N, C-alpha and C positions, 0 to 999 in steps of 0.2 A: 504494500500500500504506500502511495506517495503522499507525504505530508507537506502541504504548502501553506495552509491557512490556519494551522493550530497555534495556540499561544507559545511564545518563546520561553524556554526554561532558563537558558543561559546564553548570553551574547558576548562574543570576544571581538575586540577591535585592536588592530595594529600591535598584537602581542609579540614581543621579542624577548629573548633570553640569551645571555652569554655566560660562559665560564668566567667566574670572577665577578659576576654581577654587572652593573651598569658601567663600571670602570674599564672594562675591556675584556680581552680574551676572545677566543674563537666563538662566533655566534652559533648557538644551537638552533634557535627559532628566530625567524625574522618576519615581521609584518603579517602575522597569522590573523585571519578574520573568519569567524564562522558563528552560526546560530545553531542551537540544538532545540528542537521543538517537542512539544508533548506528543506522545504516541509514536515516536520513531526510534529505531535502532540505527545509530550512526557508527560506521567503522572507520578507523584510522589505519591506513596501509602505508608502508614506506620501508626503505632499507635501514640498516643500522646507521645511526648518525643523523637520522631525519628528525629526531626530537619528538617522536610520538609519545614516549613515556613522560618526557619533560612537560609536554602539553597537558597530559592527563593529570600529572602531579600539580601543575599550576592551577587547574580547575579545582582540584581537591584541596588546595590551600597548603600543600606540602612544600611547594617551591614558590618563591616570590619572583615574578617576571621582572626583567630589567626595564621593560617599557610596555606601554599599552594598557588597555582597560578590559576588565573581566567583570560582567554584571549579571547577577542572578535576578530574574524578573519575578516578582511575586505572582502567585496564581490568581485565578479569577476572584477568589475570596479574600485576597490581600495577604494570604499566608506566605511567609518567607520560604524560599526554596532551600533545600539541603542536599548534600551529596554524601555518598558512601562509596567505598572502593574495595574491589576484589583484586588481590595480588597474584602474581604468577607463582610465588613461592609458598603459598598457603598462609604463612606468617601466623601460625597458631602458637599459643603458649603451651609448651609440652607438659608443664606441671598442673595444668587446669583440665578439667573434664570438658566434654563437648558442650554441655549446658553452660558451664562457667565461661568458656571461650565465647559462646554466643552472647552471653550477658554482658560482656566487657563494655561494649559501646553504650549500653543502657546504664551501666553503673557509672560511666563517665558523665552521663547526662543527669545523674542523681535521681534516676527513676526508682521509686520505692521497690523493695525487694519482692513483694508479692506480685506486683504488676510486671516486674522484670522477669520473673520466672515464668509467668503466664505467656508473655510475648515471646520469650526465648523458646519455650516448648512448642508454641504454635509455628514458629519459623523452622524449627528442626523437623516438625511433622511435614511442613510444606515442601521442604527439599528432600524428603524421603529418608530421613535418618532417625525416625522415631524408634525407640528401643536402644539407641546408642547414647542416650543422654549422659550416662555416667561413665562412658568409655573415655580413655585418654588418647591423645593423637597417635601415640606409638602403636595402638591397637587397630588403627584404621588404615585402609588402603589409600593410595594417592587420591583416587576419585572421591572417596568419602571425606578426606581431609579438605578437599576443595569445596565440597558441599557444606562443610562447617564454615568455611570462609564466606561462602555465599549467604548462608543463614545469618552470620554475624553482620554482614553488610545490609541485609534486608530488614533485620529486626528493628533498626533505628528509623525505619519508614522514610527513606530518602526520596527526594523528588527525582534525582538523577543518579543512576547507578553507573559507576566508572569501573571498567574491567581491563586490567593490564595483562594481556596474553594469558587469560585464565585457564586455557586448556593446553598450553604448550609443554607443561611439565608432566602431562599424562600420556599414557599409551594411547594408540589410535582408537581402540574400541571403547575405552573408558571415556576419552574425550568426546567421541561421537554420542555416547549415551547421555553424558552430562549436557552437552550442547542441545540435544533433542529435548531433554526434560526442561531445560531453561526456556526454549522456544515454546514448548507446550504451555508452560505456566504464564509466559508473556502473552501468548495468543488468547488464553482464557482469562486474562486480566486478573491473575491471582497474586502477582508480585507486589501490587500496591505502589508502584513507582510510575513516574511520568515518562521517563526516557532512559535509554541505555547508550553509553558511549564506550566503544570497545576498541582496544588496540590489538592488532593481530599481524602476524607475519605470513598468514596463510590466506591466499587469494580466494580459494574455494570456500573457506570458512566465512570470509567476509560476504561473499555472494549468497551463501546459505542463510546467513543471519540478518543481514542489514537491509534497511530501506534506502540508505544512502551511504556511499563509500567515498571518502576523501583520501586522495593519494598525495603524500608529502614528498617533496624533493629532499635532497640531502645537502648538508654543508653549505649554507644553513637550511633548516627545515622551513619550507613554505608549502602552502596548498597549491599543488601543481595541476590537479584535475579533480573533478567530481563526477561520480557515476550514480545515477538513480536506478534502483533495482525494482522494476515494476513487474515482479513475479509473485504469484500467490504462494502462500505457505500452506502445507509443507512443500519445499522445493526439491526438485529432482536433479541430481548432478548430471544425469544423462540427457536431460531436456536440451534440445538444440539451442534454445534461447539462453539457457544457463551457460552452456559451453561457449557460446558466442561472446557473452559478457566477460567470462573468465579470460578468453583470448584477447579481448579489447584491453583489459586491464594489464595483462602481461605486455602487450604491445606498447601501452602508454608508459609503463614503468621502465621499459628498456629504450625508450626514445632518446633519452639524454646521453646514455653511454655511447651509442654510435656517433652522435654529433660531436662528442669530445675526442673521438679517436679516428675519425675518417680523414682528418687533415694530417698528412704525413709529417708536416713540420712540428705539429704539437706532440707527436708520439715520443720523440726523443726526450721530452721533459719528464716523462713518467719515471719515477724512481729518484728524481732530483727535486723538482719543484712540487711534485704531486705524490701523495702516498700510494703505495701498492698494497693490495690485499695479500695476506699470508696464505697462499694457495699452493698446495703441494704439486709436484710434477705428476704424481700418480693420479691426482684428481683431474688435472688437465688432460692427461693421456686417456684416462677412462672416459671422460665426456666426449672427446674426439671419437673414440672407438664406438661409443653408444650412438652418436649421430650418424656415423658412417655405416653402421650395421643395419640390417632389416629390423623393423619395418620402415625405418626413417630414410635409409639410403642417401644420406647426405643433407637432408633437410628435416628438422624436427621442431614442432611447436614447443615452446618453452613449457607450456602447461603439461604437455605429454611427457617431456623430460622430467619435470618435477614429480609427476605421478610415478613414472617408471623407476626413478632413482630414489624416491621417497625423500625429496629435498624440499625444504621451504625456501622462500625467496632469499633469506639471509645466507643460506648455504649455496644456492644455485647461482645467484647473480654475481658474486665475486669470481666464480669460475668462468662464467660467461664473459665478464668484462676483461678478465686477464687474457682469455683466448682472443677476444677482439683486439686488445692491445698488441698481442703477438701476431695478429693477422692470420690466425688459424681458422677463425669463423667470422662471419658477418651476422648481424641480426636484422632481419627484414620482416616487418609486420608481425612481430612477436614470434618469428621462427628463427632458430639457429641454423645457419647455412654454412657448410664447410667451404672454405676457400680452396683454391688449387693447392696451396701449401698445406692446409689441413688435411685434404684428401690424400695427399702424398704421404704425410706423416702417419696416417692410419695404416698404410700399406708397407711402410719401411721396416727394415731390420733395426735392431737395437742401436747399432753403430750409426746407421743412416739417420735415425731419429735424433741422436745426440748431435750430429753435424747440422741437421736442420734446425734444431733448437738453438745451437750456438749462433748460427747466422742471424736468426731472428732476434736473439738477445743483443747481439752487437749492433744491429740496425735500429731496434725499436725500444730498447731499455737503456737509457743514458747512463744510469748508475752502473750497470753491468760493464758497459764499455769503458766507463771512467775507471773502475777498479782495475780492469785489465791494463789500461794505459799506464796507470801509476806503477803497477807491478813490472811492466815492460821497461819503464824508464829507470827504475831503481836497480843499482848494481846487485843488491842482495835479493831482488825479486820478492821482497816482503813488505808488508804494510800493516800497521795495527788497525783493527776494525774501529777503534775509537775515533780515528781520523775521519772516517766516512760518516759515523754517527754524528760527529760534531758538524760536519757539512750539512747533513740532512736537517739537523735541528735549527739551522738558519732559516728553514722554510716550513717546518712542521713541528708538531709537538714531539717530546721525547718518546712517547708511546708509539706514535705513527712512525717515527724514525727507526725505532727498534724493530717494528713489524716489517717495514719496508726492507731494511737491511737483511733481516732473517729470510724473507722471501727470495731476494736476489741471491743471497748466499747459496740457498738450496738449488735454485735454477742454474747458477753458474757452475756449481760443483757437478750437477748432472750433465751439463753440456761440456764439461772439461775445459771451461774457459779459465778457471782458476781453482785453487784448492783453499781449504780453510782449516786451521788448527784451532780447535775449540778450546783446548787447555791454555794456549797462548793468546787466544782471541786475536788471531792474526791471519791475514790473507797471504798466500804464497802461490808460486807457480809449480811447486812440487808438493805432492801429498806427504804429510808428516808421517814418519815411521811409526 
């Protein structure tokens, strides 16, 4: 159902947030604007670094934005809005029983003990855990613990329920069951809340659950696209309209990456001015082989790859982007397409693959060629890794610098472009004994 004229629960204008607050640091979110209305489930999709969780925590009041306005609009009766949050990690107190964990929020609101118990038992019954009131978290499965977290969020009767990847820590079957139960309760209007705002890394999950999906760009996070899901509940993953929307979202979320790497002159900056993902050679080779093999035969929809390899976007996209950088694949309309170089790599012997990989590193990853150049120029053919980390930290954070150097070190060793002595933290042209 599309919600366009229902009352607004929360409105956000020009919201920005940076590490270190308003005084500086890399921006996490920039100029985010959105409304959440009564009766809708809104999904936030984006890669790591897009600020999804930061946005959710800003709405919850756990993070103070550097700039912008966040306003909760009273309901039709003038009653103030409230929020509650379900976390990915359950966040239960292990020394408290299920009932005591659910009562925590009510206790903080100074609700009398008798009413607190009544409301907590009702919430536990609602989410299907009656009979476990006196159990401790260690006695519960992951799915049951997340149900406790949901009951604890619902018992305070919030206007807006915030959910931060609530199913990502669960196995596939448990997540599906809990997701279905939540949607059933929402559809039957038993949750007692006005709206849900959910962060997810799973595109299919977003299409299954949400009335509206917002895609955030990365570094900094901005709302890059909005998709309205006009499909009746319950939704069928095999429905052609469902699959088409999933494909549209995959295509939109991969638009930016090709634009940043199709200009050959910009490629050489990767690894020096731009961070690199820490993706293993095995992951790169495995994805090339998957795309090359039947049934894809050189062209694979990203959604199909994600299903086949059981990868969510935060796992799949770094591999895809690295292969784009190395020009082993292109991404066209949400499909991964092997380039001539990628198709050749899939058919080559081990030694031929190493030579192919070395050529592409020297051509397209400036840090790799820079390390090799320094080693060639030095009489000892050695250089400390600290030297390159310091150079990288002129352009990126220490964490990104460490990740980038770690990735290039593995790639360079595989390609036999250089060697690395881990004990000495030193690059060399000869493998240490």
